[in-house]
N, C-alpha and C positions, 0 to 999 in steps of 0.2 A: 504495500500499499504506498511504498514509498512515493513524493512526488506529490504531492495531492496540489496542483491548482488552485488557488484561490483569487477571483476579481471583485474583490468589496473597495465602497468605498465612502467616501462618510463618516455618518452616525458606525453604519456599518462595519466598516473597517476599526474602530476602537476596540469591537470583541477579541480582535489579535492583541490589543494591548495587552490587556487583563489574562488573556490566556497564557501568553510572553511571560507576561511577570509573576504569576502563581508557577509556571513552570519554571523561572529563576529563584525563586523561594522556594519550592519544594527540594530543591538540589541542593539545598542547604543544611550542614550539618545542626540534627535538631528543628528540622523544617517542621513549622506550625500548622503549616497546612498538611503537607507529606500529598498532595496531589498527582500522583504517577499517571496518573491518565491528560493531564495536561502535558505533563512532560515529555509523554509518547507521543500525545497529537502535534508540537511543537516539531519534536522531530520529522514527524511525515510531512508537515506541510511545505509546499517550496514558495517560500518567501521571504524576504529579505525582514527579518527583523530589527536590523538592525537600524532601519529608518526612522522606528516607533521611537528611539530615544528612551528604550524603560530603562533602568536603572535597579542596581541592589534595592535603594531606598521606596521605588515604587513599588517594586516588588514583594517586599516585607506590608507597604502598605496596605496593599490589594490583598494581601494574605489574611492580613488581620480583621479585616472586612468583610473578608469571605466566611472565615470563620466563626465571627460575631454571628451573623446569620445565620449560618451551619447549627451552630446550638442551641437561637435561639428555634430554627425548624423542629429539633432532635427533643427537644422540650414540649414543643405543641402534640407529636404525633405521641409521645409518654403520654399524654394528658388524654389522645382523642387517637386510639388506634387504630381505627377503620374511619382517617382522614381522608382530605384531597389536598396534594400539594399541586399550587399552579405557580409555573415560576415564568415570569412573564421576563422579552428580551435574553432569553437564557445565554442566544451566543451559543460559545464554547466551553463552555463553563458545567463542569464535572458534579456538582452538587449533588446528582440523585448516586452519585457512584461514593463520594464520603460520606452521606448522611448514610445510604447504603437501609430507604425504610424497611421497616416489616410487612409481610407478605397482604397483609387486608388495607395497607395504602394505593392509592391509584395517582401516580405523578405525571403531569403535565407539563411537558415544556411546549412553549413557545415562543415562536421568531418567524421571522421574513423567510418564503420559499429554499433559496438559497442556501440561507446560513441553517435550513433543519437537513437540507439534501449534503454538506457539508458534515456534519454532524451522523447523519445514517453512516458516509465511507469512513467516519472518524472511530466511532463508539459503538461497542456491543449491545442488543437488543437487552429489554429483561423484562421478567413479566409484570404486568399493572406498570410499565413505562410507555407514556403517551406522546407522539410528538405531534405538535400541531404548527403545520405551515401557513404562518399567517403575522399580515403586521398586527399588534396589541392594538391597535387603534380601529380596527375593522372589526365592528358589534358582530359579525356572521358568528365568528370562530368560538363565541362563549355556548352556544350549542351544545358541543362536543362534550359540555363538562358538568357532571351530574351536579342538581343542584339542592339533593336534600342531605349531604353530608356537610359534618364541620370543614372547614376549609382552611386554610394559611396562605394566603398570595405571597409572592415574593421577586421584590422587583431590585437587581444591584446594577445599578451602572447604567439604568434607563430615564428616570425621570427628566434629568436635565438635557437633555436632545429630544422630548416631547412638547410641541406647544403649549403652552396652560391650558385651552380651552380642549383642547383637545386629551389630555392627561385627568382636567376635572372629569370631565366624560366616561372618558375610562374609568375610574375609581367608581363612579358613579354606577356606572351598569354591573360591575362586580359585587358592589355590595348589595344589590340587586337583584340580581343570581343568584349572589350565592345565597344558604341558609345562616350561615355564621361561623366566623371564625375572624382572622386576624390579616392586616394588611401591613411590612414591613419592606423599606425602600431606604436611601441613601437621598438627601435632598441638600440643595446647596441654596444658600442666599446669593442677595445680588453681588456681591462683594464676592462670593464664592464663583458664581458664573464668571464675574469681570477673569481671575485667578486663571479659569477653567481654560478662557480661552487663549489665555497667555501660555500656557503649558506645550513644551515643546512638541507630545505625543501628541497632542487635539489638534494644534497648528498642520502638524504633518500630515495627518488623513484629512484636515479640510471641514470634519466635522464642526455644528451648530448647535451651541443649548441657547436653550431659548429659556425654561421653567424654574423659575426661582421662588423657593419658599421660606419666608424670612418667620414666619408664625405657625407652627404645625399646627395651632387652632384652627386655621385659615381655613384648613378640609374641613372640618367642622360645618364651620358654616356652610360652607357650598355644600356637603353632601352628609345631610341631617341624621344619617343612621349610624356613620362615623363617629368615636370615640376614641380621641387622642390618650395612648398609653406611657408612652414613657420614648423620651430621646437616648439613644442608647451610645452611651460612651464606646467605641470605637479602639480607642488607643487604650493600652494597659503599659506601665512604666516596663513591667516584665518582657511586654514584644516589645516596645518603643528599644530599647537599648543594643539591638540587631543592629539597628539602624547608624548611618553617616553622623556625624558630627553635627552637619546642619540641620537634618531630618532633627535628632534630638532635640536640638535647640526649637525647631517649629513645635515639638509634642510639649514641652516647658511651657512655650509662650500659649500654645492653645488651651492649656488646661486655668491659665491664670485672666486668661483676657474672652470678656464674653465674646466679641464680634468674630473673632478668631473659632470660638466653638460653634459659633454659628456656616461658619464658611464650607464644611460640608460633614453631615451627620446621618445618623440613622435613626429613622423616626419608625415606631409601632403603635400600630393602630389597630379597637377592636369592632366586630361588626353584627 
């Protein structure tokens, strides 16, 4: 399967950034993520990953974010053994293999058709694992998802690329369709989007970012069934200790300066 060609641009191309970052972190001694599927996928893809300018600090940061979400998914499934996992804008992330859900769980990965086709070529199938080839903002794909079971919806590295109105419509459809559950995603403030636009990786792909969330309660007003639960801290000192000095300095400042804490954070809701 060596030499898988990819032809992705814009926001779609950023999935290669997150894949490569997680692969880099997984090659480190005492890796937090241990994402062997990501490492193998990078080795199979015919693509010049150097153009994305992903360094070790970014790889560790991506791994911390992913692990934080993984743990929340595992906790939800422990409390709801017959649940649904809905992974929006899944890209080439291998969360389904890292979490390894029990047999009673149905897992749905949703992304553009060309991304899903690439996933089929790179990763094995498994029982109760479903791939949906669609833009997440198209309303029709939700018909494939059962609506009578608890669900956890995860969107990692997705929301900033959505126009705000489309993002809110998506969230509204989700909570209207699903019986109950939780929604988790990473969100960026307006200042955070400015920093993202300056990021060398984002600039290399030409991706555009749109949706800023300064106040998590904004979504409760727009989607009344949502209830904000927590603003999750993705950075723990023991994890950030493996980063370079500049990243360590940012994490220290991030802990003490409210504006920096809002730059990029993980938000969790119930519905």
